[in-house]
C-alpha positions in Angstrom: -19.6 -69.6 0.9 -17.0 -70.9 3.3 -14.0 -68.9 4.6 -11.6 -70.0 1.9 -13.9 -68.9 -0.9 -14.4 -65.5 0.8 -10.6 -65.0 1.2 -10.1 -65.9 -2.5 -12.9 -63.5 -3.6 -11.5 -60.6 -1.5 -8.0 -61.3 -2.7 -9.2 -61.2 -6.3 -11.1 -57.9 -5.8 -8.0 -56.4 -4.2 -5.8 -57.5 -7.0 -8.2 -56.1 -9.6 -8.2 -52.8 -7.7 -4.4 -52.7 -7.6 -4.1 -53.3 -11.3 -6.6 -50.6 -12.1 -4.8 -48.1 -9.8 -1.4 -49.0 -11.2 -2.3 -48.5 -14.9 -4.9 -45.8 -14.7 -4.5 -43.6 -11.6 -2.9 -40.1 -11.6 -0.6 -38.4 -14.0 2.6 -39.7 -12.7 5.9 -37.7 -12.6 5.5 -34.3 -14.3 8.5 -32.2 -15.5 8.9 -29.0 -17.5 11.8 -28.9 -20.1 14.6 -26.6 -19.3 16.1 -24.1 -21.8 19.6 -24.6 -23.3 21.8 -21.7 -24.2 20.7 -22.1 -27.8 17.0 -21.7 -26.8 15.9 -25.3 -27.1 13.8 -27.0 -24.5 15.7 -30.0 -23.2 14.7 -32.8 -20.9 16.2 -36.2 -19.9 13.8 -39.1 -19.8 14.7 -42.3 -18.0 13.3 -45.5 -19.6 13.1 -48.2 -17.0 9.8 -50.0 -16.6 8.2 -46.8 -17.7 9.1 -43.2 -18.5 10.4 -40.9 -15.8 9.1 -38.3 -16.1 6.0 -39.5 -17.9 4.4 -36.1 -18.2 6.5 -33.6 -20.1 5.6 -29.9 -20.4 7.0 -27.8 -23.2 6.2 -24.5 -25.0 4.7 -24.3 -28.5 6.9 -23.1 -31.3 10.3 -23.7 -29.6 12.6 -26.6 -30.5 12.4 -29.6 -28.1 15.3 -32.0 -27.4 14.3 -35.1 -25.5 17.1 -37.3 -24.3 15.8 -40.8 -23.7 18.2 -43.0 -21.6 17.0 -46.6 -21.7 18.3 -48.3 -18.6 17.0 -51.8 -19.3 16.8 -54.5 -22.0 13.0 -55.1 -21.8 11.9 -55.5 -25.4 8.7 -53.5 -24.7 10.7 -50.2 -24.3 13.0 -50.6 -27.2 10.9 -48.1 -29.2 9.3 -44.8 -28.4 6.5 -43.3 -30.6 5.1 -39.8 -30.8 2.3 -40.6 -33.1 0.9 -37.0 -33.4 4.3 -35.8 -34.5 5.1 -38.7 -36.9 8.1 -39.7 -34.7 9.3 -43.3 -34.0 12.7 -44.0 -32.7 14.5 -47.2 -31.5 16.0 -46.8 -28.1 19.2 -48.9 -27.7 19.7 -50.4 -24.2 22.0 -48.4 -21.9 22.4 -45.5 -24.3 20.9 -42.1 -24.8 18.8 -41.3 -27.8 17.9 -37.7 -28.6 14.6 -36.8 -30.3 14.4 -33.3 -31.8 11.2 -31.7 -33.0 9.3 -28.4 -32.8 5.7 -28.6 -31.6 3.6 -26.2 -33.7 0.3 -26.6 -31.9 -0.8 -26.6 -28.2 -2.5 -29.6 -26.6 -1.9 -32.8 -24.8 -0.3 -35.6 -26.8 0.6 -39.1 -25.9 3.8 -41.0 -26.5 4.2 -44.7 -26.0 6.4 -47.8 -26.5 6.0 -50.0 -29.6 3.6 -52.3 -27.7 1.5 -49.4 -26.4 1.9 -50.7 -22.9 4.2 -47.9 -21.6 2.8 -44.5 -22.0 3.5 -40.8 -21.3 2.0 -37.4 -22.0 3.5 -34.4 -23.8 1.7 -31.2 -22.8 2.4 -28.4 -25.2 1.5 -25.0 -23.8 1.1 -21.6 -25.5 
């Protein structure tokens, strides 16, 4: 192998490592929902190249209000799906969309975009 081939090989390995780290490393930004005066758990989620926060912590049995603000026009993020709860909502660009539900069981559940490329976790605690 000559020098150019070694450089290309090392660059390819570094790129593969970066892609694996970017998509699969860590939990990301974690946030617990705050309580409203009415007793609902409310949290604002920014949708811009992903979900921020992408790990949401709520309590079981209390109403949840998630306000998704989509700050982009990327077609991948035009929909959010909470499959375990039977929820699918379109997210208009540059608008806030509220999703209301009450989690009845504890556990870790995923939510994702319509293409399943952008993902987050909903952690429901007792």
